[in-house]
PASEBA-1860 file (N, C-alpha, C; in nm, 3 decimals):
! residues 97
1> HGRDYKQA> 10.832/11.316/5.770/10.835/11.158/5.683/10.674/11.208/5.650 ~ 10.695/11.332/5.633/10.500/11.383/5.558/10.339/11.268/5.590 ~ 10.324/11.256/5.529/10.266/11.183/5.511/10.286/11.031/5.488 ~ 10.399/10.948/5.543/10.405/10.873/5.471/10.404/10.820/5.621 ~ 10.327/10.720/5.706/10.300/10.615/5.831/10.361/10.578/5.810 ~ 10.342/10.396/5.727/10.440/10.314/5.765/10.658/10.322/5.758 ~ 10.634/10.455/5.693/10.755/10.457/5.722/10.838/10.528/5.792 ~ 10.760/10.617/5.872/10.764/10.666/6.002/10.769/10.557/6.116
9> MYEYTLIA> 10.708/10.464/6.132/10.700/10.351/6.182/10.775/10.248/6.186 ~ 10.840/10.210/6.040/10.937/10.145/6.054/11.067/10.188/6.080 ~ 11.076/10.363/6.131/11.159/10.429/6.095/11.231/10.476/6.357 ~ 11.116/10.470/6.351/11.033/10.482/6.479/11.131/10.302/6.566 ~ 11.036/10.224/6.458/11.104/10.100/6.578/11.226/10.013/6.575 ~ 11.305/10.124/6.487/11.508/10.079/6.376/11.568/10.161/6.582 ~ 11.504/10.290/6.586/11.558/10.334/6.681/11.482/10.280/6.876 ~ 11.287/10.269/6.858/11.279/10.204/6.995/11.248/10.065/7.006
17> GSIPLLPR> 11.282/9.955/6.917/11.225/9.860/6.949/11.073/9.790/6.882 ~ 11.056/9.719/6.812/10.939/9.711/6.821/10.812/9.657/6.925 ~ 10.669/9.718/6.923/10.635/9.755/6.933/10.527/9.617/7.000 ~ 10.501/9.529/7.139/10.482/9.424/7.148/10.308/9.369/7.134 ~ 10.246/9.308/7.126/10.143/9.282/7.123/10.025/9.294/7.292 ~ 9.929/9.379/7.334/9.877/9.339/7.412/9.833/9.228/7.479 ~ 9.835/9.159/7.558/9.843/9.026/7.605/9.714/9.022/7.585 ~ 9.687/8.874/7.556/9.523/8.853/7.508/9.401/8.950/7.644
25> YALGSMHT> 9.438/8.933/7.744/9.348/8.901/7.895/9.320/9.082/7.876 ~ 9.411/9.199/7.849/9.415/9.302/7.801/9.284/9.294/7.774 ~ 9.259/9.313/7.616/9.117/9.329/7.562/9.009/9.232/7.600 ~ 9.013/9.180/7.697/8.888/9.070/7.809/8.838/9.184/7.886 ~ 8.751/9.094/7.929/8.668/9.187/8.082/8.725/9.288/8.130 ~ 8.693/9.356/8.196/8.780/9.450/8.298/8.722/9.487/8.423 ~ 8.721/9.547/8.579/8.590/9.463/8.672/8.691/9.616/8.765 ~ 8.633/9.754/8.799/8.722/9.793/8.847/8.635/9.877/8.920
33> RWYHYNDR> 8.660/9.934/9.040/8.562/10.002/9.131/8.624/10.111/9.255 ~ 8.578/10.195/9.268/8.671/10.329/9.309/8.593/10.366/9.449 ~ 8.569/10.268/9.600/8.517/10.310/9.728/8.572/10.259/9.744 ~ 8.537/10.252/9.900/8.659/10.184/10.017/8.481/10.081/10.057 ~ 8.602/9.938/10.021/8.590/9.808/10.017/8.649/9.688/10.017 ~ 8.637/9.600/10.076/8.732/9.517/10.202/8.747/9.344/10.134 ~ 8.923/9.311/10.117/8.902/9.169/10.056/8.720/9.108/10.050 ~ 8.731/9.131/10.118/8.581/9.030/10.138/8.461/9.049/9.989
41> SFRHMVVE> 8.554/9.137/9.967/8.328/9.265/9.892/8.413/9.160/9.784 ~ 8.570/9.186/9.759/8.632/9.209/9.570/8.672/9.111/9.585 ~ 8.637/8.967/9.642/8.624/8.823/9.647/8.510/8.803/9.652 ~ 8.465/8.835/9.678/8.276/8.824/9.663/8.234/8.831/9.518 ~ 8.246/8.997/9.492/8.192/8.979/9.364/8.406/8.899/9.269 ~ 8.497/8.827/9.210/8.519/8.772/9.140/8.347/8.624/9.173 ~ 8.415/8.585/9.275/8.228/8.456/9.284/8.148/8.455/9.198 ~ 8.118/8.584/9.204/7.969/8.659/9.122/7.982/8.593/8.959
49> HESRAIPL> 8.097/8.721/8.995/8.124/8.695/8.770/8.150/8.540/8.744 ~ 8.232/8.458/8.821/8.208/8.324/8.814/8.064/8.232/8.828 ~ 7.988/8.287/8.947/7.872/8.220/8.970/7.740/8.153/8.900 ~ 7.811/8.361/8.788/7.701/8.411/8.697/7.844/8.380/8.518 ~ 7.900/8.260/8.524/7.963/8.261/8.396/7.949/8.378/8.314 ~ 8.016/8.519/8.384/8.031/8.602/8.356/8.196/8.658/8.317 ~ 8.199/8.670/8.168/8.350/8.616/8.165/8.480/8.749/8.241 ~ 8.641/8.768/8.358/8.667/8.839/8.421/8.839/8.851/8.397
57> DVAVIDMD> 8.864/8.892/8.314/8.971/8.899/8.311/9.093/8.994/8.325 ~ 9.061/9.096/8.397/9.144/9.181/8.478/9.064/9.220/8.578 ~ 9.073/9.176/8.711/9.025/9.266/8.852/9.098/9.338/8.924 ~ 9.051/9.493/8.891/9.160/9.616/8.963/9.164/9.647/9.056 ~ 9.205/9.585/9.138/9.139/9.638/9.397/9.247/9.782/9.315 ~ 9.122/9.872/9.265/9.162/10.023/9.292/9.235/10.096/9.382 ~ 9.206/10.227/9.405/9.289/10.323/9.543/9.295/10.269/9.701 ~ 9.186/10.246/9.646/9.172/10.114/9.803/9.235/10.033/9.915
65> WHYLSDIG> 9.283/9.950/9.843/9.430/9.920/9.915/9.482/9.994/10.019 ~ 9.466/10.138/9.983/9.607/10.234/10.054/9.583/10.170/10.180 ~ 9.636/10.248/10.217/9.714/10.211/10.452/9.636/10.360/10.471 ~ 9.531/10.379/10.580/9.450/10.389/10.600/9.403/10.402/10.845 ~ 9.402/10.477/10.855/9.396/10.468/10.967/9.262/10.528/11.037 ~ 9.163/10.567/10.963/9.019/10.515/11.000/9.029/10.515/10.815 ~ 8.797/10.532/10.799/8.785/10.446/10.662/8.743/10.590/10.682 ~ 8.748/10.728/10.711/8.692/10.828/10.659/8.863/10.933/10.636
73> TPWGAYSW> 8.932/10.856/10.648/9.080/10.956/10.582/9.109/10.904/10.491 ~ 9.171/11.059/10.381/9.176/10.966/10.237/9.351/10.914/10.210 ~ 9.374/10.814/10.112/9.457/10.708/10.060/9.513/10.854/10.025 ~ 9.676/10.782/10.051/9.811/10.823/10.003/9.908/10.726/10.026 ~ 9.984/10.705/10.133/10.063/10.609/10.105/10.026/10.431/10.039 ~ 10.127/10.397/10.017/10.105/10.242/9.941/10.170/10.169/10.045 ~ 10.117/10.146/10.123/10.115/10.004/10.202/9.994/10.036/10.178 ~ 9.911/9.825/10.193/9.819/9.752/10.291/9.705/9.836/10.326
81> STLLFPDA> 9.619/9.877/10.296/9.518/9.867/10.442/9.505/9.785/10.525 ~ 9.503/9.746/10.678/9.497/9.680/10.734/9.362/9.640/10.756 ~ 9.322/9.783/10.777/9.146/9.773/10.828/9.048/9.724/10.672 ~ 9.100/9.712/10.546/8.991/9.639/10.429/9.079/9.540/10.333 ~ 9.229/9.545/10.382/9.254/9.415/10.358/9.305/9.390/10.457 ~ 9.308/9.285/10.571/9.321/9.243/10.695/9.510/9.125/10.659 ~ 9.470/9.063/10.532/9.552/8.979/10.570/9.624/8.980/10.311 ~ 9.652/9.094/10.303/9.682/9.073/10.130/9.750/8.989/10.068
89> NLTQTWLH> 9.810/8.972/10.128/9.924/8.878/10.026/9.820/8.750/10.020 ~ 9.718/8.725/10.038/9.607/8.588/10.128/9.476/8.655/10.046 ~ 9.491/8.814/9.971/9.366/8.788/9.908/9.505/8.762/9.796 ~ 9.611/8.828/9.697/9.604/8.802/9.595/9.670/8.631/9.509 ~ 9.684/8.598/9.714/9.716/8.466/9.596/9.538/8.391/9.570 ~ 9.476/8.448/9.689/9.342/8.373/9.616/9.332/8.332/9.449 ~ 9.303/8.556/9.438/9.266/8.573/9.348/9.417/8.501/9.253 ~ 9.522/8.427/9.244/9.594/8.386/9.114/9.524/8.236/9.128
97> R> 9.444/8.200/9.194/9.448/8.058/9.216/9.401/8.048/9.101
END
């Protein structure tokens, strides 16, 4: 293709299909943090954004949702920490309201 970028992209889409646009929320404000927090403090952060009229399109529950036997141990399992998120389903339902 040399320098014919448009032709290269055209032929790529013939093989791989068209590339969808990013969803609108992905272009907005995102919040994430990586330290020990719990469901209460995470919900508090969301409420603080709302009360100050700060847009929040994506709120990431980063790595600390993983199972921990106590706060000092490293994460690694892919199940919810009941120390930090006692009812993960309730937290997720709350976030989707």
